[in-house]
C-alpha positions in Angstrom: -25.3 12.4 -32.8 -25.7 9.8 -30.0 -27.3 7.4 -32.5 -24.4 7.8 -34.9 -21.9 7.1 -32.2 -23.9 4.0 -31.0 -24.0 2.6 -34.6 -20.3 3.3 -35.0 -19.5 1.4 -31.7 -21.8 -1.5 -32.6 -20.2 -1.8 -36.0 -16.8 -1.9 -34.4 -18.0 -4.6 -32.0 -19.2 -6.8 -34.9 -15.8 -6.5 -36.6 -14.1 -7.4 -33.3 -16.3 -10.5 -32.9 -15.5 -11.6 -36.4 -11.8 -11.3 -35.9 -11.4 -12.4 -32.3 -8.1 -14.1 -32.9 -6.5 -11.4 -35.0 -3.6 -9.9 -33.0 -3.0 -7.2 -35.6 -6.6 -6.0 -35.2 -6.2 -6.1 -31.4 -3.1 -3.9 -31.5 -4.7 -1.5 -33.9 -7.7 -1.4 -31.5 -5.4 -0.6 -28.5 -3.9 2.3 -30.5 -7.4 3.6 -31.3 -8.3 3.5 -27.6 -5.2 5.5 -26.8 -6.0 8.1 -29.4 -9.5 8.4 -28.2 -8.3 8.8 -24.6 -5.7 11.4 -25.5 -8.4 13.4 -27.4 -10.8 13.2 -24.4 -13.3 10.9 -26.0 -13.4 8.8 -22.8 -16.8 7.2 -23.2 -16.0 5.7 -26.6 -12.5 4.7 -25.3 -14.0 2.8 -22.3 -16.7 1.1 -24.5 -14.1 -0.2 -27.0 -11.6 -1.2 -24.3 -14.3 -3.1 -22.3 -15.5 -4.8 -25.5 -12.0 -5.9 -26.4 -11.3 -7.1 -22.8 -14.4 -9.3 -22.9 -13.8 -10.8 -26.3 -10.1 -11.5 -26.5 -8.6 -14.8 -25.3 -5.1 -13.2 -25.3 -4.3 -12.5 -21.6 -1.8 -9.7 -22.4 -4.3 -8.0 -24.7 -6.9 -8.4 -22.0 -4.7 -6.8 -19.4 -3.8 -3.9 -21.7 -7.5 -3.3 -22.5 -8.5 -3.4 -18.9 -5.7 -1.0 -18.0 -6.6 1.5 -20.7 -10.2 1.5 -19.6 -9.0 2.2 -16.1 -6.9 5.1 -17.2 -9.8 6.7 -19.1 -12.1 6.3 -16.1 -9.4 7.9 -13.8 -9.1 10.9 -16.1 -12.8 11.5 -15.9 -12.6 11.3 -12.1 -9.8 13.9 -12.0 -11.5 16.4 -14.2 -15.1 16.9 -13.0 -15.4 20.7 -12.5 -17.7 22.4 -15.0 -17.3 26.0 -16.3 -20.1 27.3 -14.0 -18.6 25.6 -11.0 -15.1 26.9 -11.6 -16.5 30.4 -11.9 -18.3 30.1 -8.6 -15.1 28.7 -6.9 -12.9 31.5 -8.2 -15.4 34.1 -7.2 -15.3 32.9 -3.6 -11.5 33.2 -3.4 -10.9 36.2 -5.8 -13.5 38.9 -5.1 -12.8 40.9 -8.2 -12.9 37.9 -10.5 -14.5 38.1 -13.9 -14.7 35.6 -16.7 -12.3 37.4 -19.0 -9.5 36.6 -16.5 -10.3 32.9 -16.8 -9.1 32.7 -20.4 -5.9 34.5 -19.6 -5.1 32.0 -16.8 -5.9 29.1 -19.1 -3.5 30.5 -21.7 -0.8 30.9 -19.0 -1.4 27.3 -17.9 -2.5 28.3 -14.5 -6.0 26.9 -14.7 -5.8 23.3 -15.8 -8.6 21.8 -17.9 -9.3 19.2 -20.5 -12.0 18.6 -23.1 -13.8 15.5 -21.8 -16.4 13.9 -24.1 -16.8 17.2 -25.9 -17.1 19.4 -22.8 -14.6 21.6 -21.0 -13.8 20.1 -17.6 -11.4 21.6 -15.0 -9.0 19.7 -12.8 -10.6 19.1 -9.4 -7.9 21.2 -7.7 -7.6 23.9 -10.5 -9.1 26.7 -8.3 -6.8 26.1 -5.3 -3.8 25.6 -7.6 -4.6 29.0 -9.3 -4.2 30.8 -6.0 -0.9 29.1 -5.3 0.4 30.0 -8.8 -0.8 33.6 -8.7 0.9 34.2 -5.4 4.1 32.6 -6.6 4.4 34.5 -9.8 2.6 37.8 -9.0 3.0 38.3 -5.3 6.1 36.4 -4.3 7.1 38.7 -1.3 3.6 38.3 0.2 3.7 34.5 -0.4 7.1 34.1 1.1 6.4 36.2 4.1 3.2 34.2 4.7 5.1 30.9 4.5 7.9 32.1 6.7 5.4 32.9 9.5 3.7 29.5 9.3 4.1 27.7 12.6 4.9 24.4 10.8 7.7 26.1 8.9 9.1 27.7 12.0 9.0 24.3 13.7 10.8 22.7 10.7 13.5 25.4 10.8 14.2 25.0 14.5 14.3 21.3 14.1 16.7 21.3 11.2 18.9 23.9 13.0 19.2 21.3 15.8 20.2 18.6 13.3 22.9 20.9 11.9 24.2 21.7 15.4 24.5 18.0 16.3 26.2 17.1 13.1 29.3 19.2 13.5 31.8 16.3 13.6 29.9 13.6 11.8 27.5 12.6 9.0 25.8 10.2 11.2 22.0 10.3 11.8 21.0 12.4 14.8 17.9 13.8 16.7 15.9 10.6 16.8 12.1 10.5 17.3 10.1 7.4 18.3 7.1 6.9 16.1 4.0 4.8 16.5 1.6 4.4 13.6 -1.9 3.0 13.1 -2.8 2.8 9.5 -6.2 1.8 8.2 -7.6 1.1 4.8 -11.4 0.9 4.6 -13.0 -0.5 1.5 -16.4 1.0 0.9 -19.5 -1.2 1.4 -20.5 -3.3 -1.7 -17.4 -2.2 -3.7 -17.3 -5.9 -4.6 -19.9 -8.6 -4.5 -20.5 -10.2 -1.1 -18.2 -13.2 -0.5 -15.6 -12.0 -3.0 -12.0 -12.0 -1.7 -10.4 -8.5 -1.4 -6.7 -8.4 -1.7 -4.9 -5.5 0.0 -1.3 -4.4 0.1 -0.4 -1.9 2.9 2.7 0.3 3.3 5.3 -0.8 5.9 8.6 0.7 7.0 11.9 -0.2 5.3 14.4 -1.7 7.7 18.2 -1.7 7.8 18.4 2.0 7.0 20.6 4.3 9.0 17.8 6.8 9.4 15.1 4.3 10.2 15.7 1.6 12.8 14.0 -0.8 15.2 11.0 -1.4 13.1 8.3 -3.5 14.8 4.9 -4.7 13.7 2.8 -4.2 16.8 -0.7 -5.0 15.6 -2.6 -6.3 12.6 -6.3 -6.8 11.8 -5.8 -10.4 10.5 -2.8 -11.9 12.3 -3.5 -15.4 10.9 -3.3 -14.3 7.2 -0.7 -11.8 6.2 2.5 -11.6 4.2 5.3 -9.2 5.0 7.5 -8.5 2.0 11.2 -8.9 2.1 13.0 -5.6 2.9 14.9 -6.0 -0.4 11.7 -5.3 -2.4 11.5 -1.8 -3.9 8.2 -1.2 -2.1 7.8 -2.5 1.5 4.4 -4.0 2.0 2.1 -6.1 4.2 -0.4 -8.1 2.3 -3.8 -9.3 3.6 -7.0 -10.8 2.3 -10.6 -10.4 3.6 -14.0 -11.6 2.4 -16.5 -8.8 1.5 -19.8 -8.8 3.3 -23.0 -7.2 2.0 -23.5 -3.6 3.2 -20.5 -3.6 5.4 -17.1 -1.9 4.9 -14.0 -4.1 4.7 -11.3 -2.9 7.1 -7.6 -3.6 6.9 -5.5 -2.2 9.8 -1.9 -2.4 10.9 0.1 -0.8 13.7 3.9 -0.5 13.8 6.7 1.5 15.5 10.2 2.6 14.6 12.9 5.2 15.3 13.4 7.9 12.7 16.5 10.2 12.5 17.5 13.4 10.8 20.8 13.6 8.9 22.9 16.5 7.6 25.9 16.4 5.4 27.8 19.7 5.7 28.6 20.7 2.1 32.0 22.0 3.2 33.0 18.5 4.2 31.7 16.8 1.1 34.6 16.4 -1.3 33.3 14.5 -4.3 35.9 12.2 -5.9 35.6 11.2 -9.6 32.8 8.7 -10.1 33.7 5.1 -10.9 31.8 5.0 -14.1 32.3 1.2 -14.5 30.5 0.4 -11.3 27.0 -1.1 -11.2 25.9 1.7 -8.9 26.9 4.3 -11.4 25.3 2.5 -14.3 22.0 1.8 -12.5 21.5 5.3 -11.0 22.5 7.3 -14.0 20.3 5.6 -16.5 16.8 6.5 -17.8 13.8 4.7 -16.3 10.9 5.6 -18.6 8.3 6.9 -18.5 9.2 9.3 -15.7 13.0 9.4 -15.6 14.0 10.4 -19.1 16.5 12.5 -21.0 14.3 14.3 -23.5 15.6 17.2 -25.5 13.9 19.7 -23.2 15.4 18.1 -20.1 18.9 18.0 -21.7 18.7 21.6 -22.8 17.5 22.8 -19.4 20.1 20.8 -17.4 22.9 22.0 -19.7 21.8 25.7 -19.5 21.6 25.6 -15.7 24.8 23.6 -15.1 26.9 25.6 -17.6 30.5 24.6 -17.4 30.3 23.4 -13.8 31.7 19.9 -13.3 31.6 19.5 -9.5 28.5 17.3 -8.9 27.6 19.1 -5.6 27.7 22.5 -7.3 25.5 21.2 -10.1 23.0 19.9 -7.5 22.9 23.3 -5.8 22.3 25.1 -9.1 19.4 22.8 -9.9 18.0 23.2 -6.4 18.0 27.0 -6.6 16.4 26.8 -10.1 13.5 24.8 -8.7 13.1 27.1 -5.8 12.7 30.1 -8.2 10.8 28.4 -11.1 8.7 25.4 -10.0 6.1 26.1 -7.3 4.4 23.3 -5.4 0.8 22.6 -6.7 -1.6 19.8 -6.4 -1.3 17.2 -9.1 -3.5 14.8 -10.9 -2.9 11.1 -10.1 0.3 10.0 -11.7 -1.2 7.1 -13.5 -2.9 9.5 -16.0 0.2 11.5 -16.8 2.2 9.9 -19.6 5.5 11.8 -18.9 5.7 13.6 -15.6 9.0 15.5 -16.2 7.7 17.0 -19.4 4.3 17.8 -17.8 6.1 19.6 -15.0 8.3 21.5 -17.4 5.4 22.5 -19.6 3.1 23.7 -16.8 6.0 25.0 -14.6 4.5 23.5 -11.4 4.3 20.2 -9.6 3.9 18.4 -6.3 6.8 16.7 -4.4 6.9 13.6 -6.7 6.7 15.6 -9.9 9.5 17.9 -8.9 11.6 14.9 -7.8 11.1 13.1 -11.1 12.2 16.2 -13.1 15.2 16.8 -10.9 16.2 13.1 -11.1 16.0 13.2 -14.9 18.2 16.3 -15.0 20.8 14.9 -12.5 21.1 11.5 -14.2 21.5 13.1 -17.6 24.4 15.0 -16.1 26.0 11.8 -14.9 25.1 12.3 -11.2 23.7 9.1 -9.5 20.4 9.7 -7.8 17.7 7.4 -6.5 14.1 7.8 -5.5 13.0 7.6 -1.9 9.5 8.1 -0.6 6.8 7.3 2.0 5.4 9.8 4.3 6.3 13.1 6.0 5.2 12.9 9.6 5.8 16.2 11.4 3.2 16.7 14.3 -0.3 17.3 13.0 0.9 17.4 9.4 1.2 13.8 8.3 1.0 13.3 4.5 2.3 11.3 1.6 5.7 12.5 0.4 8.5 11.9 -2.1 12.2 12.9 -2.1 15.5 11.5 -3.3 19.1 10.6 -2.5 22.2 11.8 -4.4 25.4 9.7 -4.5 28.7 11.4 -4.1 31.9 9.3 -4.6 33.8 9.3 -1.3 30.7 10.3 0.8 27.9 8.0 -0.2 24.1 8.6 -0.5 23.0 12.1 0.6 19.3 12.9 1.1 17.8 15.8 -0.8 14.2 17.2 -0.7 13.6 19.6 -3.6 10.0 20.3 -2.8 10.9 21.6 0.8 12.8 24.4 -0.9 15.3 26.8 0.5 14.5 27.7 4.1 14.0 31.3 5.1 17.3 32.1 6.9 20.3 34.3 6.6 22.4 31.3 7.8 23.5 29.6 4.6 23.7 26.2 6.1 20.1 26.4 7.4 18.9 28.0 4.2 20.3 25.2 2.1 19.6 22.4 4.6 17.5 20.3 2.2 20.1 20.2 -0.5 22.2 17.8 1.7 20.0 17.0 4.6 16.7 15.5 5.8 14.6 16.0 8.9 13.7 13.3 11.5 10.0 13.3 10.6 10.0 10.7 7.8 8.7 7.2 7.0 10.7 5.4 4.3 8.6 2.9 2.4 10.2 2.9 -1.1 13.7 3.0 -2.4 12.7 3.2 -6.1 9.8 3.4 -8.5 7.6 0.9 -10.3 8.7 -2.1 -8.4 6.8 -5.4 -8.2 4.5 -5.9 -5.3 4.7 -9.0 -3.0 2.8 -11.1 -3.9 2.3 -10.0 -7.5 -0.7 -7.8 -8.2 -2.8 -9.0 -11.1 -4.4 -5.7 -12.3 -3.0 -2.2 -13.1 -2.1 -0.5 -9.8 -3.9 2.6 -8.7 -0.4 4.1 -8.4 1.8 2.3 -10.8 5.0 4.1 -9.9 5.0 5.0 -6.2 3.5 3.2 -3.2 2.4 5.2 -0.2 -1.4 4.6 0.4 -1.6 0.9 -0.6 -3.2 -1.1 -3.3 -6.5 -3.0 -3.4 -8.0 -5.4 -5.9 -10.4 -8.4 -6.3 -10.8 -11.1 -8.9 -12.9 -8.7 -11.0 -10.3 -5.9 -11.2 -8.4 -3.2 -9.4 -10.2 -1.1 -6.8 -9.2 2.5 -7.4 -8.9 5.2 -4.8 -12.6 6.2 -5.1 -13.5 2.7 -3.8 -11.6 3.0 -0.5 -10.3 5.4 2.1 -7.1 5.5 4.1 -6.4 6.9 7.6 -3.0 7.7 9.1 -2.7 8.1 12.9 0.8 9.0 14.2 2.2 9.4 17.7 5.7 10.8 18.0 8.0 11.1 21.0 11.2 13.0 20.7 14.1 11.2 22.3 
């Protein structure tokens, strides 16, 4: 079998060499690579993509081939758990587990796997995700009571109650916290040849935002060689370069400080006026942005069924938020670069992390003619710093109002506190992005590790992109409440 495959690949390579200027052949080859990747034949896809990349003189074809090889490699990295390994993992967390249950969970979509190079491989987080999904669907009271008693959730509820209390007469940002951050990217030793230049883009706070002020760069590992992107860029970045040294990690580090505020818009005081549908704002923020903000038939049908005859945008937003709370549990997600259509993926599997839920919600809202924009960066509550995505909804007469669908309804009999995250945001945020899939500053040559969002950073060298397995990141945060 291996010999047949090798002969097939060699035969293909000979054809490619004979037709190295044939654009039609190249495009057919790219289509073949995609089909092989979609079917899980990753080794063959990577071999053909690398061959095409090395033989073509067309820079666009070369970039596409390199990117497709990268995607195939990333899929393999995300799905590494064998059948024996998944059994052992499940047995640890589910004492009465037996293999007959596994097929039922696979059928239900609770245990994610793919066929990779002819063998079943489970998503690296499949076992932990299964526990989340079982508790959500089969033991919701236990799951909810457990979450409600979580100290982090209690802290969040007390904090958001304070924001509501201080927002009685105004929509202005309140309850500031002073934040100091040290952020480090460490490229692993010998990830690139010694002497090669490593290019690194690191996240930096947006400025001129009501909820994020007094941004200062307080330290940087290479103060003589860095570029701070304009605040107008979709993704706010600091760019640096360093030469790699043999056997030694390459370290990029920045330190910065800022003030972050919470904000709450009392729904009783939001009186949406009719949208100006001729405005640039309305046109931009109600349009599709493929591949992850789209109006597929499934999304249109879902949005229409939930909204019903409602025309008030705030009431539609509430209906959608409640639907997510009851139907889309949080679960760990594969890297976004290997998911062709995140909203459809989230709908099909009925789960998703913060970004996946936000992409689906934004697709539904924009389809219903409600302007909404992406916002993301980090969540930075004490001892719980992490990457995070949310959005802002525009109401005519009020402006942009934050919404965090993955934070869900809060556990409270007080309606305003319960629904806080429909029209509010806490103080523990770092805003880095005001949109998706923007250009980096300066331009990145190769396919980004995260092509849509920007929270960890990006790293590359002249030989290609350095994916997340080639470097680590570290977030250190100090917070002082004012």
